[in-house]
C-alpha positions in Angstrom: -2.1 23.0 10.4 -4.1 21.1 13.2 -6.7 18.7 13.3 -4.9 16.7 10.4 -6.4 13.7 8.5 -3.9 11.9 6.2 -5.4 10.4 3.1 -3.8 7.0 1.9 -4.4 5.4 -1.5 -5.1 1.5 -1.5 -1.3 0.4 -1.2 -1.0 3.1 1.8 0.8 5.8 0.1 0.3 9.0 2.0 -1.4 11.0 -0.9 -2.5 14.5 0.9 -3.5 15.7 4.2 -6.7 17.9 5.1 -6.3 19.9 8.3 -7.2 23.0 9.6 -5.1 26.4 8.8 -5.0 29.0 11.4 -3.8 31.2 9.6 -6.5 31.7 7.0 -9.2 30.1 9.0 -9.9 27.6 6.4 -9.5 23.7 5.8 -6.5 22.9 3.6 -5.8 20.0 1.4 -2.3 19.7 0.7 -1.5 17.0 -1.9 2.2 15.3 -0.8 3.5 14.4 -4.6 3.0 17.9 -6.0 4.7 20.4 -4.1 2.7 23.9 -4.0 -0.5 21.8 -4.7 -2.8 23.3 -1.7 -6.6 23.9 -2.2 -8.7 25.6 0.8 -11.8 25.1 1.7 -14.8 26.6 4.3 -15.4 23.5 6.5 -13.7 20.0 7.0 -16.7 18.4 5.7 -16.4 20.4 2.4 -13.1 19.4 2.2 -13.6 15.8 2.8 -16.0 15.5 0.1 -13.9 17.7 -2.4 -11.5 14.9 -2.0 -13.5 12.2 -2.5 -15.5 13.5 -5.2 -12.4 15.7 -6.9 -9.4 13.7 -6.7 -8.3 10.7 -7.9 -7.9 8.1 -4.7 -5.1 6.5 -6.0 -3.1 9.3 -7.3 -4.2 12.1 -5.3 -4.1 14.6 -8.3 -6.9 17.0 -9.1 -9.6 16.0 -11.7 -10.1 19.9 -12.3 -7.5 22.6 -11.0 -10.0 25.6 -11.2 -12.9 24.2 -9.1 -13.0 22.0 -6.1 -16.6 21.5 -4.7 -16.8 25.5 -3.1 -12.6 25.0 -2.4 -10.1 27.5 -3.6 -6.8 26.1 -4.7 -3.6 27.5 -4.0 -3.5 30.0 -7.5 -6.4 31.9 -5.3 -4.5 31.9 -2.1 -4.4 35.6 -2.4 -7.9 36.3 -2.7 -8.8 34.2 0.2 -6.6 36.2 2.5 -8.1 39.5 0.9 -11.4 38.2 1.3 -10.5 37.2 5.1 -9.1 40.7 5.5 -11.9 42.2 4.0 -14.5 40.5 6.2 -12.6 41.3 9.8 -12.3 45.0 9.0 
């Protein structure tokens, strides 16, 4: 991941990282406390807005696992990669 931003709570605990995933060509939110909790967004602005609007700022956990302001959660990784492959074809 490049262009990473660390997201911290009020006590300075690292909750998540937002960065550009070069493999998928999407912006990614990785929640530190939960292995495998990743979300993919089309732009950095959408990723930052999703973090602000859809995640608890003290725990880092999402309020809704299925939809995040236009982002795909890890369960949708395969769909994101397939969509990218079809788009490039």
